[in-house]
MIZA-416177 format. One record per residue (C-alpha): residue in three letters; x, y, z. Coordinates in Angstrom, 3 decimals, decimal comma. Example, Ala and Ser with C-alpha at 12.3 -4.5 7.8 and 13.67 -1.06 7.14 Angstrom:
<rs>
["ala"; [12,300; -4,500; 7,800]];
["ser"; [13,670; -1,060; 7,140]];
</rs>
This chain:
<rs>
["unk"; [13,757; -35,482; 88,870]];
["unk"; [11,177; -36,664; 91,436]];
["unk"; [10,675; -40,414; 91,389]];
["unk"; [7,734; -42,061; 93,117]];
["unk"; [8,429; -44,912; 95,498]];
["unk"; [6,701; -48,169; 96,250]];
["unk"; [6,585; -48,588; 100,022]];
["unk"; [5,229; -51,599; 101,886]];
["unk"; [3,782; -49,884; 104,933]];
["unk"; [2,051; -52,945; 106,314]];
["unk"; [-1,089; -52,681; 104,194]];
["unk"; [0,443; -53,479; 100,858]];
["unk"; [2,776; -51,813; 98,418]];
["unk"; [1,639; -48,251; 97,698]];
["unk"; [3,116; -45,394; 95,717]];
["unk"; [4,353; -42,360; 97,624]];
["unk"; [6,215; -39,319; 96,284]];
["unk"; [9,986; -39,331; 96,582]];
["unk"; [9,904; -36,792; 99,420]];
["unk"; [7,882; -39,264; 101,499]];
["unk"; [10,156; -42,098; 100,417]];
["unk"; [13,191; -40,123; 101,536]];
["unk"; [11,581; -39,586; 104,946]];
["unk"; [11,046; -43,363; 105,179]];
["unk"; [14,622; -44,031; 104,074]];
["unk"; [16,006; -41,660; 106,682]];
["unk"; [14,060; -43,344; 109,482]];
["unk"; [14,499; -46,989; 108,555]];
["unk"; [16,670; -48,842; 110,993]];
["unk"; [19,681; -50,232; 109,201]];
["unk"; [19,088; -48,203; 106,042]];
["unk"; [22,336; -47,667; 104,214]];
["unk"; [21,056; -44,842; 102,076]];
["unk"; [22,379; -45,236; 98,545]];
["unk"; [21,272; -48,835; 97,984]];
["unk"; [17,777; -48,142; 99,328]];
["unk"; [17,459; -44,828; 97,520]];
["unk"; [18,554; -46,318; 94,215]];
["unk"; [15,740; -48,868; 94,194]];
["unk"; [13,131; -46,550; 95,737]];
["unk"; [11,563; -49,618; 97,370]];
["unk"; [11,558; -49,765; 101,136]];
["unk"; [10,717; -52,582; 103,533]];
["unk"; [7,886; -52,496; 106,058]];
["unk"; [8,367; -49,828; 108,702]];
["unk"; [9,438; -50,642; 112,231]];
["unk"; [6,198; -50,956; 114,258]];
["unk"; [7,218; -48,104; 116,607]];
["unk"; [7,746; -45,568; 113,815]];
["unk"; [4,809; -43,653; 112,353]];
["unk"; [3,782; -44,199; 108,784]];
["unk"; [2,052; -41,741; 106,479]];
["unk"; [-1,611; -42,194; 105,587]];
["unk"; [-2,718; -41,922; 101,993]];
["unk"; [-3,107; -38,477; 100,505]];
["unk"; [-6,220; -36,349; 101,029]];
["unk"; [-7,412; -36,883; 97,451]];
["unk"; [-7,537; -40,668; 97,678]];
["unk"; [-10,979; -42,138; 97,077]];
["unk"; [-12,804; -45,392; 97,582]];
["unk"; [-15,588; -45,597; 95,011]];
["unk"; [-15,837; -41,814; 94,880]];
["unk"; [-15,637; -41,195; 98,636]];
["unk"; [-12,763; -38,842; 99,394]];
["unk"; [-10,723; -39,005; 102,585]];
["unk"; [-11,975; -42,542; 103,294]];
["unk"; [-8,649; -44,215; 102,342]];
["unk"; [-6,786; -41,797; 104,629]];
["unk"; [-9,120; -42,557; 107,519]];
["unk"; [-8,798; -46,299; 106,911]];
["unk"; [-5,010; -45,943; 107,074]];
["unk"; [-5,196; -43,883; 110,268]];
["unk"; [-7,480; -46,465; 111,913]];
["unk"; [-5,007; -49,218; 111,059]];
["unk"; [-2,089; -47,064; 112,194]];
["unk"; [-3,843; -46,528; 115,536]];
["unk"; [-4,384; -50,269; 115,940]];
["unk"; [-0,714; -51,015; 115,180]];
["unk"; [0,540; -48,216; 117,449]];
["unk"; [1,990; -46,172; 114,581]];
["unk"; [-0,503; -43,277; 114,472]];
["unk"; [2,073; -40,883; 115,869]];
["unk"; [0,929; -37,249; 115,763]];
["unk"; [-1,893; -37,910; 113,298]];
["unk"; [-5,456; -37,563; 114,530]];
["unk"; [-8,213; -40,113; 114,049]];
["unk"; [-11,721; -38,791; 114,520]];
["unk"; [-10,558; -35,537; 116,105]];
["unk"; [-9,737; -33,553; 112,987]];
["unk"; [-12,554; -31,482; 111,506]];
["unk"; [-12,370; -33,486; 108,281]];
["unk"; [-12,588; -36,854; 110,055]];
["unk"; [-15,509; -35,603; 112,148]];
["unk"; [-17,309; -34,318; 109,058]];
["unk"; [-17,004; -37,640; 107,236]];
["unk"; [-17,891; -39,680; 110,324]];
["unk"; [-20,977; -37,526; 110,866]];
["unk"; [-22,126; -38,107; 107,296]];
["unk"; [-21,614; -41,848; 107,722]];
["unk"; [-23,411; -41,764; 111,117]];
["unk"; [-20,465; -43,449; 112,844]];
["unk"; [-18,379; -42,761; 115,906]];
["unk"; [-14,606; -42,870; 115,694]];
["unk"; [-14,486; -46,184; 117,547]];
["unk"; [-17,164; -47,742; 115,318]];
["unk"; [-15,258; -46,692; 112,229]];
["unk"; [-11,884; -47,848; 113,581]];
["unk"; [-13,305; -51,254; 114,504]];
["unk"; [-14,816; -51,619; 111,054]];
["unk"; [-11,649; -50,464; 109,251]];
["unk"; [-9,306; -52,882; 111,006]];
["unk"; [-11,744; -55,778; 110,619]];
["unk"; [-11,408; -55,751; 106,824]];
["unk"; [-8,299; -56,498; 104,808]];
["unk"; [-8,861; -53,951; 102,065]];
["unk"; [-10,740; -50,807; 101,090]];
["unk"; [-13,412; -52,781; 99,225]];
["unk"; [-14,177; -54,753; 102,386]];
["unk"; [-14,468; -51,561; 104,428]];
["unk"; [-16,796; -50,032; 101,835]];
["unk"; [-18,951; -53,185; 101,766]];
["unk"; [-19,224; -53,068; 105,566]];
["unk"; [-20,168; -49,370; 105,452]];
["unk"; [-22,845; -50,144; 102,877]];
["unk"; [-24,118; -53,018; 105,029]];
["unk"; [-24,506; -50,507; 107,886]];
["unk"; [-26,652; -48,404; 105,558]];
["unk"; [-24,538; -45,265; 105,145]];
["unk"; [-26,184; -42,504; 103,146]];
["unk"; [-23,887; -42,713; 100,121]];
["unk"; [-25,584; -39,817; 98,370]];
["unk"; [-24,881; -37,539; 101,343]];
["unk"; [-21,292; -38,753; 101,606]];
["unk"; [-20,719; -38,275; 97,867]];
["unk"; [-22,099; -34,716; 97,998]];
["unk"; [-19,624; -34,006; 100,804]];
["unk"; [-16,836; -35,585; 98,740]];
["unk"; [-17,805; -33,492; 95,727]];
["unk"; [-17,338; -30,293; 97,749]];
["unk"; [-14,140; -31,479; 99,437]];
["unk"; [-11,593; -29,293; 97,630]];
["unk"; [-13,751; -26,199; 97,938]];
["unk"; [-14,487; -26,770; 101,631]];
["unk"; [-10,964; -27,695; 102,720]];
["unk"; [-8,893; -25,699; 100,193]];
["unk"; [-7,009; -23,768; 102,891]];
["unk"; [-5,793; -26,993; 104,552]];
["unk"; [-4,831; -29,006; 101,470]];
["unk"; [-1,401; -27,361; 100,923]];
["unk"; [-0,589; -27,797; 104,624]];
["unk"; [-1,437; -31,520; 104,536]];
["unk"; [0,593; -32,020; 101,367]];
["unk"; [3,680; -30,325; 102,802]];
["unk"; [3,342; -31,919; 106,239]];
["unk"; [3,035; -35,415; 104,750]];
["unk"; [5,882; -34,785; 102,296]];
["unk"; [3,810; -34,916; 99,113]];
["unk"; [4,996; -31,427; 98,142]];
["unk"; [7,895; -29,237; 99,219]];
["unk"; [7,451; -25,975; 101,151]];
["unk"; [7,281; -23,031; 98,735]];
["unk"; [9,329; -20,612; 100,837]];
["unk"; [12,083; -20,727; 103,425]];
["unk"; [9,583; -19,405; 105,976]];
["unk"; [7,193; -22,298; 105,226]];
["unk"; [10,066; -24,777; 105,567]];
["unk"; [11,130; -23,278; 108,911]];
["unk"; [7,539; -23,308; 110,207]];
["unk"; [7,124; -26,934; 109,150]];
["unk"; [10,390; -27,937; 110,829]];
["unk"; [9,337; -26,198; 114,052]];
["unk"; [5,892; -27,814; 113,941]];
["unk"; [7,352; -31,264; 113,356]];
["unk"; [9,861; -30,765; 116,184]];
["unk"; [6,996; -29,983; 118,582]];
["unk"; [5,238; -33,148; 117,370]];
["unk"; [8,448; -35,126; 117,791]];
["unk"; [8,642; -35,972; 114,056]];
["unk"; [11,754; -34,045; 113,047]];
</rs>
């Protein structure tokens, strides 16, 4: 049975799938395993270890990918971005373009506000074209369908479907230094 976990990753307690929780448990300094795994609640990560941004399908008031980008901006500020990209992935660039922001403008805005609602209010104050952004969000799964399974496996939200996928993921993560 897969049990979701509540993990305090520095921006509040959020639910992550058990596979992500197990990755956290295996990297926590001082984790004893059984006691942490039994409760499925893990303390804040060590500042030098990367965390995992929210899943691709997260939304803030109907805007997909925005929660993930907010997390990545905060991870960059705290030095925990690891191998994740902020502003350099095609999806980040597409959303930033539709919001008429640079990566640095977005990152500054994201870390200046304590929660998603504050970030959204600041984006609205800048005059983002919400209709354009929502159209993009509405086409998200169709546009990025080839990448979605890769993100889910790489972040630990789903398991690889074949041994070959698992081996490729392990090799990829070793190159990134995340194995």
